[in-house]
Structure formats: structure tokens, C-alpha cells
C-alpha positions in Angstrom: -11.7 3.9 78.5 -11.1 0.6 76.7 -13.6 -2.3 76.5 -11.5 -4.3 78.9 -11.5 -1.5 81.5 -15.3 -1.1 81.1 -15.8 -4.8 81.7 -13.4 -4.6 84.7 -15.5 -1.9 86.2 -18.6 -4.0 85.8 -16.8 -7.0 87.2 -15.9 -5.1 90.4 -19.5 -5.0 91.3 -18.9 -8.5 92.5 -21.2 -11.6 92.7 -23.7 -10.4 95.2 -26.2 -9.0 92.6 -26.0 -12.3 90.7 -26.9 -14.2 93.9 -29.9 -11.9 94.5 -31.0 -12.6 90.9 -30.7 -16.4 91.6 -32.8 -15.9 94.8 -35.5 -14.1 92.7 -35.5 -16.9 90.1 -35.8 -19.5 92.9 -38.8 -17.7 94.5 -40.6 -17.6 91.2 -39.7 -21.2 90.6 -41.4 -22.2 93.9 -44.4 -20.2 92.9 -44.7 -22.0 89.5 -44.3 -25.4 91.2 -47.1 -24.7 93.7 -49.4 -23.2 91.0 -48.8 -26.2 88.6 -49.3 -28.7 91.4 -52.6 -27.2 92.3 -53.8 -26.7 88.7 -52.8 -30.2 87.5 -54.3 -31.7 90.7 -57.6 -29.9 90.0 -57.5 -31.1 86.4 -57.0 -34.7 87.4 -59.8 -34.6 90.0 -62.1 -33.0 87.4 -61.4 -35.7 84.8 -62.0 -38.5 87.3 -65.3 -37.0 88.2 -66.4 -36.4 84.6 -65.5 -39.8 83.2 -68.2 -42.0 84.7 -70.9 -39.3 84.2 -70.2 -38.6 80.5 -69.8 -42.3 79.6 -73.0 -43.2 81.4 -74.9 -40.4 79.6 -73.5 -41.5 76.2 -74.4 -45.1 76.8 -78.0 -44.0 77.4 -77.8 -41.8 74.2 -78.3 -38.7 76.4 -76.3 -36.1 74.6 -77.7 -33.3 76.6 -76.7 -35.1 79.8 -73.2 -35.6 78.4 -72.9 -31.9 77.5 -74.1 -31.0 81.0 -71.5 -33.3 82.6 -68.6 -31.6 80.8 -70.0 -28.0 80.7 -67.7 -26.6 83.5 -65.0 -29.2 83.4 -61.5 -28.1 84.4 -59.6 -31.1 83.1 -58.3 -31.8 79.6 -60.6 -34.8 79.1 -63.8 -32.8 80.0 -62.7 -29.8 78.0 -61.9 -31.9 74.9 -65.3 -33.6 75.1 -67.0 -30.2 75.7 -65.4 -28.9 72.5 -66.4 -32.0 70.6 -70.0 -32.0 71.8 -70.4 -28.3 71.4 -70.7 -28.6 67.6 -73.8 -29.7 65.8 -72.0 -32.0 63.3 -71.2 -35.4 64.8 -70.0 -37.7 62.0 -66.8 -39.5 63.0 -64.5 -37.5 60.7 -65.8 -34.2 62.1 -65.4 -35.4 65.7 -61.8 -36.4 65.1 -61.2 -33.0 63.4 -62.6 -31.2 66.4 -60.4 -33.2 68.8 -57.3 -32.7 66.7 -57.9 -28.9 66.8 -58.5 -28.8 70.6 -55.6 -31.1 71.7 -52.7 -28.5 71.2 -54.5 -25.8 73.1 -55.2 -28.2 76.0 -51.6 -29.4 76.1 -50.3 -25.8 76.1 -52.8 -24.9 78.9 -51.4 -27.8 81.1 -47.8 -26.8 80.3 -48.2 -23.2 81.3 -45.1 -21.8 82.9 -43.3 -25.2 82.7 -40.9 -23.7 80.1 -39.8 -21.3 82.8 -38.8 -24.2 85.1 -36.9 -25.8 82.2 -35.1 -22.5 81.4 -34.1 -21.9 85.0 -33.0 -25.5 85.4 -30.8 -25.3 82.3 -29.3 -21.8 82.9 -29.1 -21.2 86.7 -25.7 -23.1 87.0 -24.3 -20.8 84.3 -25.7 -17.7 86.0 -24.0 -18.9 89.2 -20.8 -19.6 87.4 -20.9 -16.1 85.9 -21.2 -14.7 89.5 -18.2 -16.8 90.6 -16.1 -15.5 87.7 -17.1 -11.9 88.7 -16.2 -12.6 92.3 -12.8 -14.1 91.4 -12.0 -11.1 89.2 -12.9 -8.8 92.1 -10.8 -10.8 94.6 -7.7 -10.6 92.4 -8.3 -7.0 91.7 -8.5 -6.3 95.5 -5.3 -8.3 95.9 -3.6 -6.2 93.3 -4.8 -3.0 94.9 -3.6 -4.0 98.3 -0.3 -5.4 97.1 1.4 -8.6 98.2 2.4 -8.3 101.9 4.5 -10.6 104.0 2.8 -12.8 106.6 0.2 -14.4 104.4 -2.4 -11.6 104.8 -2.8 -11.2 101.1 -3.3 -14.9 100.5 -6.0 -14.9 103.2 -7.7 -12.0 101.5 -7.8 -13.6 98.1 -8.9 -17.0 99.4 -11.7 -15.4 101.3 -12.8 -13.5 98.1 -12.7 -16.7 96.1 -14.7 -18.7 98.7 -17.4 -16.0 98.7 -17.4 -16.1 94.9 -17.9 -19.9 94.8 -21.1 -19.4 96.8 -22.7 -18.1 93.6 -22.1 -21.4 91.8 -23.5 -23.3 94.8 -26.6 -21.2 94.8 -27.0 -21.7 91.0 -27.0 -25.4 91.4 -29.3 -25.2 94.4 -31.8 -23.3 92.2 -31.3 -25.5 89.1 -31.7 -29.0 90.6 -35.2 -28.5 92.0 -36.3 -26.7 88.9 -35.2 -29.6 86.7 -36.8 -32.2 88.9 -40.1 -30.3 89.0 -40.0 -29.8 85.2 -39.6 -33.5 84.5 -42.2 -34.4 87.1 -44.9 -32.0 85.8 -44.1 -33.0 82.2 -44.9 -36.6 83.2 -48.1 -35.5 84.8 -49.2 -33.6 81.7 -48.4 -36.6 79.6 -50.6 -38.8 81.8 -53.4 -36.3 81.8 -53.4 -36.0 78.1 -53.3 -39.8 77.7 -56.3 -40.1 79.9 -58.1 -37.4 77.9 -57.3 -39.2 74.7 -58.7 -42.5 76.0 -61.9 -40.9 77.2 -62.3 -39.0 74.0 -61.8 -42.2 72.0 -64.4 -44.0 74.1 -66.9 -41.1 73.7 -66.5 -41.1 69.9 -67.2 -44.8 69.9 -70.4 -44.4 71.9 -71.8 -41.5 69.9 -74.3 -42.6 67.2 -73.5 -41.8 63.7 -76.5 -39.5 63.3 -76.2 -37.7 66.6 -77.0 -34.0 66.5 
């Protein structure tokens, strides 16, 4: 059997399995959207609660109080400050080094699973198009098997097959568009959270005394 014949046999499976694949990708996309919305919402609320407490403690020179305020923080600002205050060295260069080391890990934590949304948004239309191509191949193969008959029956058969195949492209777009929108939205939220964390960390560094320990 030639390579073309092998691919033809594969193509005759049709587009239905591709559509089920797109449905599965869509279901997991919805899960990621809900999970990230909850996680980023919790991170934002945590940072809003931590900010006044830690700044007030640092203004009083109460390092123990500042550490207690960020001990169980869920947001990036609180976690950055916890990492910074956890160390015994508190000269300004060391503080900046601790923050620089902690920032990438916090950004990756906030962006967890967002790459999946970006990948689905970029590739779902092509997966749908692949399903459409398979469906069209199957439609024309069925037409060739049935033969051209008078009365337009064969035309109706092939048009019905093509219309079913085009559903795969439509589903691909239906999966991709929400994924792209959600990806861009969550990336913006991550950027805002990290900007707030950077601002709070900078304020905390300015409030810490040079000889803090």
C-alpha cells in the first residue's frame, strides 16, 4: 500500500474525531479560565490586605510584625516581601538581589497554564481546518464510490458531506476565540499584579533601615 493510500484510509475516518478533540480542548480551556480567575482574584485580594499592614509595620520599624503580615500571603507582593524579609541580611544591594531572584518564580506562578490558552487560541483554527479537509476528502471519496447519478442525488450527497466538514472549522474558531481573549485578559491581570508587587517591594525597601536584621 502506497503512502497516498495509507493517508486516504486515515482521511476516511472523517472529521468527527477532530471535533471531539476540539470539544476536549475547549473543556480544559474553560477549566483553566475558571482556575486562573479564582487564583488571580485571590492573589489580588491578598495583596490588597497585606499592603497596609506591612507598610504600617515597617514605618514603626517592626520587622517581626512585617514578617507576620506576609507569612501566609498568597499574592505576589506578599510573597516577594516574605522572601526578602526571610533573610538576615538587609543591606539594600542584598534586598534587591533577593527580589530579582524571586520575581521570575512569582511571574511563572501567576502565568501557570496560560501558555495552554495561548496554544489553543493559536492552533484550534488549524485543527478545525484539518478536520474540514478530512471531511471533504471523505465526501468526495463517497461520491466516487457511489458514482455520478442523474437527478442531482450525487450533488446533494457531496454538498451534505462538505457542509458537515465545515462544521469542524467553525468549532475550531469557536474554541480559539475565547481562548485568545482569556489569554490576553489574564496576561494583563498578571502584569498589573506584578506591577503592584514591584511598587510595594520598592516602598518596603525604602522603609527598611540600613542596619535591619
